[in-house]
N, C-alpha and C positions, 0 to 999 in steps of 0.2 A: 895375378893370372889374367892373361888376355882372354877376350871373349871370342869364341869360335862361331862363325856363321855357317849354317848348313843349308845348302840348296838340295832338298830331298823330295821324296815321293815318287822316285823313279827306280823301282817301285818302293812303296812304303815298307814292304817286307824287309828289304835290306837297309833302309833308312833307320828302322828300329834297331838293327844291329849296330849301326854307326853310334847311335845314342848310348847304347850299352857299352860299347868299346871305349868311347871317349870317357865315360864316367869311371869305368874300371881302370883305365890308364891313369887318370888323375889320382884315384884313390891309392893305386899301387905306388905312385911317385910321392904322394904327400901324406898318405895314411889318414887315420881317424875318420872323421865325417866328411872329408873333402870330396867334392864332385866337380865336374866340368862346368865352367861358365859358358853357356851356348845359347844361341837363338836359331830357331828352325823355320824355314819357309818351305812348306810342303806343297808342291804343285799337284794338279790333277793329272795323273799319268795318262789317262785316256786321251786328253788333249795333246799331250806330247807325242804319244804313239801315233795319233792320226797325222801329225806333222811329219814325223819320221817317215811313215809309209808313203806319204805324198811327196817326199823329197823337199819339203818346205823348211829346210834347215835354218834359213835366215829368220823366219818367223819364230821357230823354236828358240833360236838364240836370243831373240828380243824378249820372250817370255822369261827366260832364265836371267837376262840382264835386269829386267824389272825386279825379279826376286832378289838379285844381288844388291840393287839400290835400296830395297826395303831393309835388307839385313844390315847394310852399312848405317842406315838411318836409325836402326834399332840398337846400334852400339857395337856391332861386330868389328873386331880388329883384324881378322883374317877369314878367308872363305874356303869351304870345301864344297866341290860339286860332287854329290854322293852318287855317281854313276860313271861308269867308264865310257859308255857310248856317247853321252852328251858332252864329253870333252871335245867332240868334233866342233862344238861352238864355244869352246872355252875363251876364245879371243873376244867374243861378244861380252862375256862376263868381266874379263880383264879391263876392257875398254870402258865399262859402265861405272867403275868404282875407283876409289883411291886407296883401297886396302888390297893386300896381296891375296892371290888365289894359289893355294898349294896344289900343284898339278898331280893328279893321281898316278899318271904313268911315270913321272920322275921319282916319286916315292917307291914305286914298284921296281923300276930299273935299278935304283940304288941298292935295294935289298938283294936283287939277283947278283949284282957285282960284289956285294959284301959276302955273299955265300961262295964266291970264287967261280961262278958259272958264267959261260959266255954264249951258250945256245939254249934258247927257251922256246917251248911251244906256247901258243896263245889260244885260249878258248874265250869266247865272248859272243855277243850278238853278231849277226852277219855283217852289220855295219862296221863293228870293231874289227872283225877278222879280215874283211875284204877290202876295206878302204885304208888309206895310208896315214890318216891323221894320228892314229894310235901306234901302229907298227913303226912308223918312222920316228916318232918321239922315243920309243923304247930303243930302237936301233941307234939313235943318236947318242946313246950312252955307251956305244961300243959293243952292243949285243947283236947276235944273229937271231931273228925271229922266224919260227916255223908256224904255219897255220894248217889246220886239217884240209883234207880234200873236200870237193864240193858236196858229196853225200854226207860226210861227217859234219860239215858246217851246217847243213840243213837240219840235222838232228839236234845239234847243239842249240841252234837258234830256236827251233820249235819248242824245246823243253823250257827254255827261259821264259818265253812269252805265254805259252799255253799252260805251264805248270808252276814254275818257280815264282813268277810274279804274282801268282794267285795263292801262294802259300801251299802248293801241292808238292809233296815229296814222294816220289815213286822209286821203288827199289829197281825196277826194270830200266828206269832212266839213269839211275846211278851206275848200273851195269853197262849201259850203252856208252856213258861218258867214260867209263873205265877202259872200254875197247878203243875209244878215240885217243885217250891218253897213251895207251900202249903203242898205237900206230905212230903217234908223234915221237915217242921215245925211240922207236925203231928207225925213224927218219933222222935221228941225231939229237933230239931235244934232251938236255941235261936236267931241265926243270920245266914246270908248267906254270904259266901265269893264268890264274882264274880271273880273266879280264872282263868279267861281269860280276857285279857285287852280289847278285842273287846265286851265283854258282857255288859260293861258300856255304849255302844252305843245304847243298847236295853232296859236295865233294870235300873231304877232309884229307889230311896227310896219309892216312892208312889206305886210301883208295887209289893211291898212285905209287908206282915203283920208283919214282924220282921226286925230289922236293916240289911242293906246290907253293905258290906265292899268292896268298889271299889278299886281294887288292884293298878291300875295305879295312881290314885289320892294319895293313901297312900304312894306309892313308890316315887312319885314326891315330896311330902311333906317331906319325910325323906331325899331326896337328897338336897332339898333347905336348910333344917336345917344343914346338913353336910357341904354344900358349904359355909354357912354364919357363921359357928362357928369360934370363935376366934382362931388364930394360924393356922399353916399349918403343 
């Protein structure tokens, strides 16, 4: 089994889910007492959030590159960046190490295509919804990506940072997200990408009239498959 390196803490609420999903995935594949071989570097999200807000993405990228170097030194064979938004600086991580980074958007887009869908709505932080680093990566797999309007984007972003990243789950926010999803479906979305790992703490398949694609789960499944493939 290969060792999975996790760059987490953004937020730790969703990183904890990654750890659970990886271990459940290995146990399902191998049975018995098997669990995932992994190492975790958990950053201080307050530091990262300040850099995001200030637009200091290069500095944020170097923080994550340092984390990646530490994980490689600790024996990781492959890397997961456990956040959608910070894939904006994924190139910093890739350049810092000699081991592969499994890109979250690629795993998600593959799942959408495997489901036979071509048009998807994207929920995430304002950075993920409004900038092209993530949308273009998904679209590069032959998919059409819809994002909410400005008012809906503001709601989605606020709930992520003011509630979900703090472990706060509110029914009124779930209902608000449900309305955003309905409007994306009315615009032509055949499925919804939960393009922030925290959104999975709030939204499940039963909260959407179309399939939802839980990015942390899909990312973890891809990592388990890579860790257990034959050869090194």
